[in-house]
C-alpha positions as CSV (number, residue, x, y, z in Angstrom):
1,M,19.1,-8.1,-9.4
2,S,21.4,-5.9,-7.2
3,S,20.8,-2.4,-5.9
4,L,23.1,0.6,-5.7
5,P,22.4,2.6,-2.6
6,V,21.9,6.3,-2.9
7,P,21.9,8.3,0.4
8,G,18.7,10.1,1.1
9,V,16.6,8.5,-1.8
10,N,13.7,6.1,-1.2
11,Q,14.0,4.2,-4.5
12,Q,17.3,2.6,-5.4
13,P,19.0,2.1,-8.7
14,S,19.2,-1.5,-9.8
15,I,21.2,-3.8,-12.1
16,L,18.9,-6.4,-13.7
17,R,20.4,-9.5,-15.1
18,P,17.9,-11.4,-17.3
19,D,19.6,-14.8,-16.9
20,Q,19.1,-14.5,-13.1
21,L,15.4,-13.4,-13.2
22,P,12.2,-15.7,-13.5
23,A,10.6,-16.2,-16.8
24,K,7.2,-17.0,-17.8
25,D,6.4,-19.6,-20.5
26,R,3.9,-17.9,-22.7
27,G,3.3,-21.0,-24.6
28,A,3.9,-21.8,-28.4
29,G,7.6,-21.5,-27.9
30,A,7.7,-18.0,-26.3
31,R,9.2,-17.0,-22.8
32,T,9.2,-13.6,-21.2
33,V,11.5,-12.1,-18.6
34,P,10.1,-8.9,-17.1
35,L,12.9,-6.5,-16.2
36,V,11.9,-2.9,-15.0
37,T,8.4,-3.4,-13.3
38,S,6.3,-1.5,-10.8
39,A,7.5,-3.7,-8.0
40,R,11.1,-2.9,-9.0
41,G,10.4,0.8,-9.0
42,A,8.9,1.7,-12.3
43,T,6.6,4.7,-12.3
44,S,5.9,5.4,-16.0
45,F,6.9,2.3,-18.1
46,L,7.6,-1.5,-18.0
47,N,10.1,-3.4,-20.1
48,G,11.4,-6.8,-20.5
49,I,12.6,-9.5,-23.0
50,T,10.6,-12.2,-24.7
51,S,12.5,-15.1,-26.4
52,F,11.1,-17.1,-29.4
53,A,11.9,-20.6,-30.2
54,P,12.3,-21.3,-34.0
55,G,8.9,-20.8,-35.6
56,A,7.3,-19.5,-32.6
57,V,4.3,-17.1,-32.9
58,I,2.4,-15.4,-30.1
59,G,-1.3,-14.5,-30.3
60,H,-2.6,-11.4,-32.0
61,H,-3.3,-8.8,-29.2
62,I,-3.8,-5.3,-28.2
63,H,-2.4,-3.0,-25.5
64,N,-4.1,0.0,-23.8
65,V,-0.9,2.0,-24.2
66,A,1.8,2.5,-26.7
67,E,4.3,-0.3,-27.1
68,S,8.0,-0.1,-28.5
69,V,9.9,-3.3,-29.5
70,I,13.5,-3.7,-30.5
71,V,14.7,-7.0,-32.2
72,L,17.7,-8.1,-30.2
73,Q,18.4,-11.5,-31.9
74,G,17.4,-13.2,-35.1
75,D,14.9,-12.4,-37.8
76,A,11.3,-11.6,-37.0
77,V,7.9,-10.8,-38.5
78,V,5.6,-8.3,-36.9
79,D,2.0,-8.2,-38.0
80,I,0.4,-4.8,-37.2
81,D,-3.3,-4.7,-38.0
82,G,-2.8,-7.4,-40.8
83,V,0.2,-5.7,-42.3
84,R,3.2,-8.1,-42.1
85,T,6.7,-6.6,-42.1
86,P,10.1,-8.6,-41.8
87,L,12.4,-7.2,-39.1
88,H,16.1,-7.7,-38.4
89,V,18.4,-7.0,-35.3
90,F,17.9,-3.5,-33.9
91,D,14.9,-2.8,-36.1
92,T,12.4,-1.0,-33.8
93,T,8.6,-0.8,-33.8
94,F,6.3,1.7,-32.4
95,V,2.6,0.5,-32.1
96,P,0.0,2.9,-30.6
97,A,-2.6,1.8,-28.1
98,N,-5.4,-0.5,-29.2
99,I,-3.9,-1.5,-32.5
100,P,-3.9,-5.3,-32.9
101,H,-0.4,-6.8,-33.5
102,H,1.9,-9.7,-32.8
103,F,5.4,-11.0,-33.4
104,E,6.7,-14.1,-35.0
105,N,10.1,-15.8,-35.3
106,A,10.7,-15.8,-39.0
107,S,13.3,-18.7,-38.7
108,A,12.5,-22.3,-38.5
109,S,15.9,-23.2,-37.3
110,E,17.3,-20.2,-35.1
111,P,15.9,-18.4,-32.0
112,M,14.7,-14.8,-32.0
113,K,14.5,-12.3,-29.1
114,I,12.8,-8.9,-28.6
115,F,13.1,-6.2,-26.0
116,W,9.7,-4.5,-25.2
117,T,8.7,-1.2,-23.6
118,Y,5.2,-0.3,-22.6
119,A,4.4,3.5,-22.0
120,S,2.7,2.9,-18.6
121,V,2.9,0.8,-15.5
122,D,-0.9,0.3,-16.0
123,A,-0.3,-1.5,-19.4
124,T,-2.6,-4.3,-20.2
125,R,-2.8,-7.1,-22.9
126,T,-6.0,-8.3,-24.5
127,L,-5.9,-11.3,-26.8
128,V,-8.0,-10.6,-30.0
129,E,-9.2,-14.1,-30.5
130,S,-10.3,-15.0,-26.9
131,G,-10.7,-11.7,-25.3
132,E,-8.5,-12.8,-22.5
133,H,-7.4,-9.6,-20.6
134,S,-4.7,-8.9,-18.0
135,R,-2.3,-6.5,-16.7
136,I,1.2,-6.9,-17.9
137,D,2.7,-6.7,-14.4
138,E,0.3,-9.5,-13.2
139,E,1.2,-11.9,-15.9
140,H,3.8,-13.6,-13.8
141,P,2.2,-15.3,-10.9
142,G,4.8,-17.0,-8.7
143,G,7.5,-14.6,-9.4
144,P,9.0,-12.6,-6.5
145,D,7.8,-9.2,-7.4
146,G,4.0,-9.0,-8.1
147,S,2.8,-5.4,-8.8
148,V,2.5,-2.1,-7.0
149,R,-0.8,-0.1,-7.3
150,I,0.0,3.4,-6.8
151,V,-2.3,5.7,-4.8
152,R,-2.2,9.3,-5.9
153,E,-2.4,12.2,-3.4
154,T,-3.8,15.1,-5.2
155,A,-3.6,18.5,-3.4
156,R,-5.4,21.5,-4.9
157,I,-3.4,24.5,-3.8
158,T,-4.3,28.3,-4.3
159,V,-1.3,30.7,-4.1
160,L,-1.3,34.1,-2.8
161,P,-1.2,37.0,-5.5
162,G,2.4,37.6,-6.5
163,R,3.7,34.4,-4.8
164,E,3.7,32.1,-7.7
165,D,7.4,32.1,-8.4
166,A,8.2,31.6,-4.7
167,F,5.9,28.9,-4.5
168,E,7.1,27.0,-7.4
169,A,10.7,27.4,-6.0
170,A,9.5,26.1,-2.8
171,I,8.0,23.0,-4.3
172,A,11.3,22.3,-6.2
173,E,13.2,22.6,-2.8
174,A,10.7,20.3,-1.2
175,A,10.9,17.5,-3.8
176,P,13.9,15.8,-2.1
177,L,11.9,15.5,1.2
178,F,9.2,13.4,-0.7
179,Q,11.7,11.5,-2.7
180,R,13.3,10.1,0.5
181,A,9.9,9.3,2.1
182,K,9.0,5.7,2.5
183,G,6.6,4.7,-0.3
184,A,6.9,7.9,-2.4
185,R,7.1,7.1,-6.1
186,T,6.2,10.3,-8.0
187,F,6.0,14.0,-7.4
188,V,4.3,16.4,-10.1
189,L,3.3,19.9,-9.9
190,E,0.7,21.3,-12.5
191,R,-0.6,24.9,-12.9
192,S,-4.1,25.9,-14.1
193,H,-4.4,27.7,-17.3
194,E,-7.7,29.1,-16.4
195,N,-6.5,30.4,-12.9
196,P,-2.7,30.8,-12.7
197,R,-2.8,31.0,-8.9
198,E,-4.2,27.5,-8.8
199,Y,-2.1,24.6,-8.7
200,R,-2.3,20.8,-8.4
201,L,0.4,18.7,-6.6
202,V,0.2,15.0,-7.3
203,V,2.3,12.6,-5.3
204,G,2.3,9.0,-6.1
205,W,2.3,6.6,-2.9
206,E,2.6,2.8,-2.5
207,S,-0.2,3.0,0.0
208,I,-2.3,5.7,1.6
209,S,-0.7,5.0,5.0
210,D,2.7,5.9,3.5
211,H,1.4,9.4,3.2
212,T,-1.2,9.7,6.0
213,V,0.9,7.9,8.7
214,G,4.5,7.7,7.4
215,F,5.1,11.1,5.8
216,R,2.7,13.1,8.0
217,G,4.3,11.6,11.2
218,S,7.8,12.3,9.9
219,A,10.1,15.4,10.9
220,D,10.0,16.3,7.1
221,V,6.5,17.2,7.1
222,E,7.2,20.3,9.2
223,R,9.9,21.3,6.9
224,W,7.6,20.8,3.9
225,R,5.0,23.0,5.6
226,G,7.4,25.8,6.5
227,L,8.5,25.9,2.9
228,V,5.1,26.7,1.4
229,S,3.2,28.3,4.3
230,D,4.0,32.0,3.3
231,S,2.9,31.4,-0.2
232,I,-0.4,29.6,0.0
233,A,-3.9,31.0,0.6
234,G,-5.5,28.5,3.1
235,L,-4.9,24.9,3.5
236,P,-4.7,22.6,0.4
237,E,-7.7,20.5,-0.6
238,V,-6.3,16.9,-0.5
239,A,-7.8,13.8,-1.7
240,H,-6.4,10.3,-2.7
241,F,-7.2,8.5,-6.0
242,H,-6.6,5.0,-7.3
243,H,-6.2,3.9,-10.9
244,V,-9.5,2.6,-12.6
245,L,-8.7,2.7,-16.4
246,T,-6.1,3.7,-19.0
247,A,-7.9,3.5,-22.3
248,F,-5.0,4.8,-24.5
């Protein structure tokens, strides 16, 4: 894996080369190479490649989030809730959360390969037969990356009457300050339907201290406060949350 530096941006683009990354032997002739993971910067999806030896079949399972798979090599069979469908190169599947499914190599003599994407970094896998359950990004012990559990800073902000447009513009201007902050992963602004003067700013951090010590102790925090101070009514209500469950 190599990185391409971008001045002023905390997370860096990367080039991932599957043949240079560690693989997990999933048994029954299947091997998986995770590509974009939470430890490598993912914030909203995971992807990777699974290779199947001739005749290989993986166990029937479900995920808590949507999954899409593209066949990269060979001929496959996908079993989605008991419905079996043959697939060829570049055929693509979409399976919603909590639908039992699995893939098989349809050939007894040739290899098969798929590229998979999960719709959340909090994706899990549960085997139907055994009930074995794990996070996708924790299925590769011994690899160099592990997983990152994002802490979400949630700030409830009330804006002064008539300052909504100015506030939203200030938030857009402030976004680069957060993007270059150590440990910052995501930055999202939401507006209340019931009270259009109420907003919720959600910033994903790799740790609470990245926010409370790192960002709050930086020169950028004063710039941030200066951008929004003339638009908000009182101090924001700030709390930090960690992920508990993604059901679908």
